[in-house]
Structures are given as C-alpha cells and as structure tokens.
RODO-2510 file (C-alpha; in nm, 4 decimals, decimal comma):
residues 89
     n   res          X          Y          Z
     1     m    24,7078     8,4636    34,9317
     2     g    24,5182     8,1877    34,7560
     3     v    24,6227     7,8496    34,6288
     4     p    24,8410     7,8686    34,3174
     5     g    24,6326     7,8571    34,0026
     6     s    24,6630     7,9616    33,6461
     7     s    24,7929     8,3089    33,5771
     8     a    24,4798     8,3946    33,3798
     9     r    24,2498     8,2850    33,6634
    10     t    24,4596     8,4771    33,9141
    11     h    24,4437     8,7914    33,7009
    12     l    24,0685     8,7553    33,6476
    13     q    24,0240     8,7311    34,0250
    14     r    24,2641     9,0255    34,0676
    15     e    24,4291     8,8569    34,3662
    16     d    24,7944     8,7572    34,4084
    17     d    24,8764     8,3936    34,4817
    18     q    25,1982     8,2077    34,5685
    19     v    25,3267     8,2395    34,2112
    20     v    25,1595     8,5406    34,0499
    21     v    25,1625     8,9079    34,1468
    22     v    24,8781     9,0553    33,9418
    23     e    24,9424     9,4295    33,9513
    24     p    25,2207     9,4613    33,6889
    25     l    25,0223     9,2826    33,4168
    26     l    24,6935     9,4437    33,5173
    27     q    24,8599     9,7789    33,4514
    28     l    24,9507     9,6607    33,0999
    29     q    24,6223     9,4759    33,0322
    30     p    24,3350     9,5697    33,2629
    31     d    24,0748     9,3651    33,0658
    32     w    24,1793     9,0042    33,1287
    33     q    23,8325     8,8776    33,0409
    34     g    23,8728     8,9881    32,6779
    35     f    24,2513     8,9655    32,6501
    36     p    24,3017     8,6061    32,5267
    37     s    24,0807     8,6568    32,2221
    38     v    24,2478     8,9756    32,1010
    39     g    24,5183     8,9539    31,8370
    40     l    24,6414     8,5986    31,8968
    41     a    24,7543     8,3720    31,6189
    42     e    24,5673     8,0412    31,5995
    43     d    24,8623     7,8415    31,7374
    44     e    24,9043     8,0842    32,0293
    45     a    24,5338     8,0630    32,1143
    46     r    24,5503     7,6816    32,0951
    47     t    24,8515     7,6724    32,3295
    48     l    24,6761     7,8946    32,5826
    49     w    24,3600     7,6842    32,5611
    50     q    24,5545     7,3586    32,6121
    51     h    24,7277     7,4911    32,9227
    52     e    24,4035     7,6365    33,0534
    53     w    24,2340     7,2995    33,0019
    54     t    24,5065     7,0962    33,1746
    55     g    24,5864     7,3571    33,4378
    56     g    24,9573     7,3206    33,3644
    57     p    25,1866     7,6196    33,3259
    58     a    25,2762     7,7380    32,9768
    59     g    25,6508     7,7830    32,9459
    60     s    25,9848     7,6203    32,8860
    61     s    26,1011     7,3235    33,0929
    62     g    26,3378     7,5582    33,2791
    63     f    26,0509     7,7929    33,3613
    64     v    25,8365     7,5038    33,4871
    65     a    26,1299     7,3711    33,6942
    66     a    26,1722     7,7157    33,8532
    67     l    25,7999     7,7238    33,9388
    68     e    25,8257     7,3747    34,0890
    69     a    26,1175     7,4859    34,3068
    70     l    25,9287     7,7980    34,4133
    71     t    25,6018     7,6228    34,4989
    72     g    25,7282     7,2813    34,6103
    73     r    25,4702     7,1218    34,3789
    74     r    25,5007     6,8985    34,0693
    75     l    25,3880     7,1049    33,7737
    76     h    25,5456     6,9372    33,4716
    77     r    25,3273     6,7076    33,2659
    78     q    25,2894     6,3622    33,4158
    79     k    25,2151     6,0324    33,2448
    80     p    24,8330     6,0140    33,2118
    81     g    24,6253     5,7528    33,3892
    82     p    24,6164     5,5982    33,7338
    83     k    24,9416     5,5971    33,9289
    84     r    25,0849     5,2769    34,0739
    85     s    25,0873     5,2464    34,4477
    86     q    25,4403     5,2495    34,5919
    87     g    25,4337     4,8811    34,6952
    88     t    25,3306     4,7603    34,3448
    89     r    25,5756     4,6968    34,0621
***
C-alpha cells in the first residue's frame, strides 16, 4: 500500500492506501478522471477544489478525527505559517 493521499488521487491511481479502499467506489464510478466535473453544484466543486489544493480531507471534524486516529497523523487544518520550535515561547 502507498502513503495516504487524497481519495481522488488514490482512485485515479486505482491503488488502495492506508485510508482508502478503491474498489467499492470504482464500481459505482469507474471514470474518476471525469467524475468531479459532472453534475456538481458550484459550492460542491469549490469545496472539492479547496481540499484538493490543501491536501486536507473533506469531512466533518468527527470524520477527520477518526482518520487521524486511524492513520496516526495530524490531518485537521493547522494554523498557517512557520511553527515555533519547542524551546521558543
């Protein structure tokens, strides 16, 4: 399995990762290349684009927390900019 990535990227590559199993959705939507542009409202398309751009998961805070527990990685949105080193206040 590969490194966790976006669901769309994982489905385009047609390979499972630590979070996504591709087969169930590929059965429902085999054309992931054209899928995002078909029948989406403007706000839905914008939301997908924003999450694709940032690489963050699209979902409720509970969903993101469950993904964090599953992967052991921080996935929720962080404060932008450089992070302080631990010894600096």
